[in-house]
NUROKOL-624754 format. One record per residue (C-alpha): residue number from 1; residue in one letter; x, y, z. Coordinates in steps of 0.001 Angstrom, whole numbers, plus 500000, padded with zeros to 6 digits. Example, Ala and Ser with C-alpha at 12.3 -4.5 7.8 and 13.67 -1.06 7.14 Angstrom:
BEGIN
<doro 1 "a" <512300 495500 507800>>
<doro 2 "s" <513670 498940 507140>>
***
This chain:
BEGIN
<doro 1 "m" <748017 364861 839241>>
<doro 2 "e" <747386 368058 841171>>
<doro 3 "p" <746604 371188 839164>>
<doro 4 "i" <749388 373742 838854>>
<doro 5 "y" <748539 377374 839501>>
<doro 6 "a" <750649 380318 838378>>
<doro 7 "l" <750891 383347 840665>>
<doro 8 "y" <751623 386656 839010>>
<doro 9 "i" <752937 388779 841853>>
<doro 10 "d" <752439 392102 840065>>
<doro 11 "t" <748819 391246 839209>>
<doro 12 "f" <748135 390012 842751>>
<doro 13 "f" <749543 393206 844246>>
<doro 14 "a" <747856 395570 841757>>
<doro 15 "n" <744417 393972 842180>>
<doro 16 "n" <744616 393935 845969>>
<doro 17 "c" <745972 397468 846164>>
<doro 18 "a" <743302 398847 843830>>
<doro 19 "m" <740434 397180 845716>>
<doro 20 "d" <741830 398077 849130>>
<doro 21 "f" <742239 401699 848069>>
<doro 22 "l" <738685 401731 846707>>
<doro 23 "a" <737360 400322 849986>>
<doro 24 "l" <739249 402934 852025>>
<doro 25 "w" <738138 405723 849715>>
<doro 26 "m" <734493 404672 849993>>
<doro 27 "v" <734760 404594 853783>>
<doro 28 "d" <736204 408092 853606>>
<doro 29 "i" <733376 409334 851369>>
<doro 30 "l" <730453 407550 853035>>
<doro 31 "l" <731509 408331 856604>>
<doro 32 "n" <733002 411748 855858>>
<doro 33 "r" <736374 410900 857447>>
<doro 34 "s" <738300 413559 855455>>
<doro 35 "a" <741477 411493 855166>>
<doro 36 "k" <744187 412456 852681>>
<doro 37 "k" <744104 410387 849501>>
<doro 38 "m" <747860 409699 849554>>
<doro 39 "r" <747510 408348 853073>>
<doro 40 "l" <744755 406000 851926>>
<doro 41 "l" <746842 404893 848946>>
<doro 42 "g" <749895 404351 851132>>
<doro 43 "w" <748060 402138 853594>>
<doro 44 "a" <746334 400250 850773>>
<doro 45 "a" <749773 399525 849285>>
<doro 46 "l" <751185 398447 852664>>
<doro 47 "g" <748187 396208 853279>>
<doro 48 "s" <748606 394618 849858>>
<doro 49 "l" <752322 394026 850422>>
<doro 50 "f" <751636 392421 853771>>
<doro 51 "s" <748907 390261 852193>>
<doro 52 "l" <751305 389143 849461>>
<doro 53 "a" <753996 388277 852001>>
<doro 54 "l" <751550 386214 854057>>
<doro 55 "f" <750270 384462 850938>>
<doro 56 "l" <753781 383448 849916>>
<doro 57 "w" <754801 382420 853422>>
<doro 58 "m" <751765 380537 854722>>
<doro 59 "k" <750885 377067 853539>>
<doro 60 "s" <747410 377086 855072>>
<doro 61 "y" <744924 379156 853057>>
<doro 62 "l" <742510 379164 856005>>
<doro 63 "l" <745156 380638 858287>>
<doro 64 "y" <745972 383179 855583>>
<doro 65 "q" <742316 384287 855422>>
<doro 66 "i" <742127 384592 859207>>
<doro 67 "c" <745228 386793 859281>>
<doro 68 "i" <743890 388980 856475>>
<doro 69 "h" <740514 389589 858142>>
<doro 70 "l" <741681 389853 861740>>
<doro 71 "l" <745115 391422 861361>>
<doro 72 "v" <745911 393032 858002>>
<doro 73 "n" <742593 394758 857289>>
<doro 74 "p" <742115 396107 860844>>
<doro 75 "l" <745681 397512 860829>>
<doro 76 "m" <745113 399049 857407>>
<doro 77 "l" <741958 400817 858643>>
<doro 78 "l" <743706 401925 861801>>
<doro 79 "g" <746584 403411 859835>>
<doro 80 "a" <744333 405087 857264>>
<doro 81 "f" <741850 406718 859659>>
<doro 82 "g" <743595 406799 863024>>
<doro 83 "k" <742578 405274 866321>>
<doro 84 "g" <739480 407297 867199>>
<doro 85 "r" <736700 405665 869171>>
<doro 86 "k" <736080 401918 869127>>
<doro 87 "y" <732649 402577 867630>>
<doro 88 "d" <734153 404587 864756>>
<doro 89 "w" <736687 401850 864037>>
<doro 90 "l" <733915 399214 863985>>
<doro 91 "i" <731835 401285 861562>>
<doro 92 "n" <734913 401747 859353>>
<doro 93 "y" <735479 397993 859407>>
<doro 94 "l" <731894 397105 858505>>
<doro 95 "v" <731595 399715 855756>>
<doro 96 "s" <734902 398648 854206>>
<doro 97 "y" <733766 395031 854012>>
<doro 98 "g" <730405 396047 852616>>
<doro 99 "a" <732190 398120 849968>>
<doro 100 "i" <734516 395246 849037>>
<doro 101 "m" <731656 392750 848755>>
<doro 102 "l" <729532 395110 846679>>
<doro 103 "c" <732348 396289 844426>>
<doro 104 "g" <733736 392766 844027>>
<doro 105 "g" <730322 391534 842958>>
<doro 106 "i" <729913 394375 840461>>
<doro 107 "m" <733394 393804 839031>>
<doro 108 "q" <732868 390069 838594>>
<doro 109 "w" <729472 390601 837003>>
<doro 110 "l" <730850 393156 834553>>
<doro 111 "n" <733842 390993 833687>>
<doro 112 "q" <731975 387726 833268>>
<doro 113 "t" <728702 388986 831798>>
<doro 114 "l" <729609 391947 829628>>
<doro 115 "f" <733249 391263 828798>>
<doro 116 "d" <733320 387431 828667>>
<doro 117 "g" <735981 387263 831364>>
<doro 118 "t" <738665 388890 829208>>
<doro 119 "h" <738793 392469 830485>>
<doro 120 "l" <739405 392332 834224>>
<doro 121 "y" <741142 395691 834497>>
<doro 122 "f" <738535 397480 832413>>
<doro 123 "s" <735875 395930 834647>>
<doro 124 "m" <737785 397236 837649>>
<doro 125 "v" <737888 400763 836226>>
<doro 126 "c" <734148 400640 835525>>
<doro 127 "t" <733547 399403 839064>>
<doro 128 "w" <735575 402292 840438>>
<doro 129 "g" <733476 404756 838487>>
<doro 130 "i" <730161 403240 839586>>
<doro 131 "a" <731200 402962 843231>>
<doro 132 "l" <732576 406489 843548>>
<doro 133 "m" <729609 408092 841801>>
<doro 134 "a" <727207 406198 844061>>
<doro 135 "a" <729190 407087 847195>>
<doro 136 "r" <729411 410770 846305>>
<doro 137 "f" <725675 410878 845518>>
<doro 138 "y" <724940 409304 848896>>
<doro 139 "r" <727168 411776 850721>>
<doro 140 "r" <725575 414774 848996>>
<doro 141 "k" <722154 413393 849845>>
<doro 142 "r" <723113 412946 853472>>
<doro 143 "q" <724699 416400 853697>>
<doro 144 "v" <721531 418014 852357>>
<doro 145 "q" <719419 416088 854866>>
<doro 146 "k" <721508 417514 857698>>
<doro 147 "y" <720201 420937 856746>>
<doro 148 "l" <716517 419996 856445>>
<doro 149 "f" <714140 420984 859238>>
<doro 150 "p" <710376 420736 859780>>
<doro 151 "v" <708937 424243 859927>>
<doro 152 "t" <705488 425497 860908>>
<doro 153 "l" <704153 428805 859617>>
<doro 154 "k" <701366 430303 861706>>
<doro 155 "n" <699306 433397 861140>>
<doro 156 "g" <695891 433981 862664>>
<doro 157 "a" <693633 430983 862175>>
<doro 158 "w" <695842 429095 859715>>
<doro 159 "s" <699072 427176 860028>>
<doro 160 "v" <701122 425317 857433>>
<doro 161 "r" <703854 422729 857904>>
<doro 162 "v" <706699 422474 855399>>
<doro 163 "l" <710169 421008 855102>>
<doro 164 "a" <712754 423783 855041>>
<doro 165 "y" <716378 423913 853935>>
<doro 166 "y" <718838 425892 856039>>
<doro 167 "d" <720807 427841 853457>>
<doro 168 "t" <723899 429667 854712>>
<doro 169 "g" <723800 431691 851502>>
<doro 170 "n" <720370 433167 852156>>
<doro 171 "l" <721098 436613 853635>>
<doro 172 "l" <717961 438326 852342>>
<doro 173 "r" <716714 441105 854608>>
<doro 174 "d" <713555 443174 854516>>
<doro 175 "p" <714822 446753 854051>>
<doro 176 "y" <711642 448264 855460>>
<doro 177 "i" <711511 446593 858875>>
<doro 178 "g" <715043 445135 859069>>
<doro 179 "q" <714010 441488 859572>>
<doro 180 "w" <715559 438446 857915>>
<doro 181 "v" <713546 436846 855134>>
<doro 182 "s" <712981 433140 854497>>
<doro 183 "i" <711759 432042 851065>>
<doro 184 "l" <708636 429939 850497>>
<doro 185 "d" <707467 427996 847443>>
<doro 186 "e" <704530 429870 845891>>
<doro 187 "r" <702575 426602 845652>>
<doro 188 "v" <702473 426009 849410>>
<doro 189 "l" <699847 428528 850481>>
<doro 190 "p" <696328 428071 849077>>
<doro 191 "p" <694651 431028 847298>>
<doro 192 "e" <692218 431659 850172>>
<doro 193 "v" <695179 432238 852492>>
<doro 194 "t" <697200 434472 850179>>
<doro 195 "a" <694105 436555 849449>>
<doro 196 "d" <694053 437756 853078>>
<doro 197 "l" <697765 438556 853308>>
<doro 198 "s" <699256 441993 853015>>
<doro 199 "f" <702120 441734 850536>>
<doro 200 "r" <704935 444173 849898>>
<doro 201 "l" <707760 444140 847365>>
<doro 202 "i" <711333 443789 848586>>
<doro 203 "p" <714491 443876 846457>>
<doro 204 "f" <716696 440788 846134>>
<doro 205 "s" <719688 439568 844176>>
<doro 206 "s" <720819 436042 843360>>
<doro 207 "v" <723063 434073 841033>>
<doro 208 "g" <721779 434592 837513>>
<doro 209 "d" <719527 437442 838619>>
<doro 210 "s" <721502 440440 839832>>
<doro 211 "s" <718403 442376 840859>>
<doro 212 "g" <714711 441749 841233>>
<doro 213 "m" <711636 442248 843387>>
<doro 214 "m" <710013 439628 845577>>
<doro 215 "h" <706590 439564 847217>>
<doro 216 "a" <706922 439257 850983>>
<doro 217 "f" <704609 439284 853979>>
<doro 218 "t" <704831 439101 857755>>
<doro 219 "i" <703378 436219 859785>>
<doro 220 "e" <702836 435889 863500>>
<doro 221 "e" <705182 432970 864085>>
<doro 222 "l" <707654 430682 862361>>
<doro 223 "t" <708662 427569 864327>>
<doro 224 "i" <711751 425545 863423>>
<doro 225 "r" <712022 422056 864900>>
<doro 226 "c" <715578 420799 865405>>
<doro 227 "g" <715472 417350 866984>>
<doro 228 "k" <713541 417682 870219>>
<doro 229 "e" <714041 421424 870404>>
<doro 230 "e" <712023 424204 868826>>
<doro 231 "q" <713059 427671 867835>>
<doro 232 "r" <710286 430240 867472>>
<doro 233 "i" <710619 433441 865505>>
<doro 234 "h" <707816 435938 865961>>
<doro 235 "p" <707038 437837 863957>>
<doro 236 "a" <708741 436427 860861>>
<doro 237 "v" <709046 437644 857280>>
<doro 238 "v" <708423 435241 854406>>
<doro 239 "g" <709154 435857 850731>>
<doro 240 "i" <707352 434088 847905>>
<doro 241 "a" <709472 432519 845155>>
<doro 242 "e" <708506 430934 841855>>
<doro 243 "a" <707930 427191 841834>>
<doro 244 "k" <710887 426556 839514>>
<doro 245 "l" <713267 427380 842387>>
<doro 246 "f" <711971 424310 844230>>
<doro 247 "e" <711636 421901 841320>>
<doro 248 "k" <712929 418397 842139>>
<doro 249 "r" <713677 419499 845705>>
<doro 250 "e" <712673 417751 848906>>
<doro 251 "y" <711955 421026 850647>>
<doro 252 "q" <709423 423820 850130>>
<doro 253 "m" <711156 426608 852005>>
<doro 254 "i" <714633 428139 852300>>
<doro 255 "l" <715459 429398 855778>>
<doro 256 "n" <717478 432543 856303>>
<doro 257 "r" <720953 431939 857665>>
<doro 258 "h" <720470 434297 860610>>
<doro 259 "l" <717368 432548 861943>>
<doro 260 "m" <719476 429688 863312>>
<doro 261 "s" <722875 431276 863775>>
<doro 262 "g" <721636 433883 866194>>
***
């Protein structure tokens, strides 16, 4: 006697819609597509309805799977993110499948291992939370890396290489000579170098510190490498900041906004 399976249409639709929406949302976050959330939800719902219709209509499960992977999912991605370039569509496709495989694995592991297979929807909610937090962390990490540049400080016989962050909020200017000031971690320069520098105090203000004084000095040249190109500023003014400003940061210097915006 063949086993009898019960299909709960509402459960089938809700599960598919939730996972499709999660996949689309992760594509949007990871690839910075900036699609509207209601548009993603709408296409996830349409894709799930189409999947349900095919499941009920087709007798061959293999043919159903082929239609899902080669017809429904591509159309869902096309509707959610637009036509764009073929390369963009392919990346959307691959990332969406990677997201589904990863999230599906996490959900099954949570449900079977931690909840004894009895809390599928709670496992799904937990999976959503894990996936979105990871995706947002990755996007923030990538956005920061877009603003990181190798920088060389040169003055006389010494030169130092650091990783600098281009901060559009750094508008600090030396009031005495009118030049823009970049900010350097106090730990970068060794004592024998700082001993030979001529420091001056310049006023500054920042969040949490409405007014203060910063040690600054002028160097012969500051070189910013952006890809294969280099931008040289000479002379350049550098301010020294306390190490706590750079704690748990990848960079050791904060570039002034005007050094790269002209």
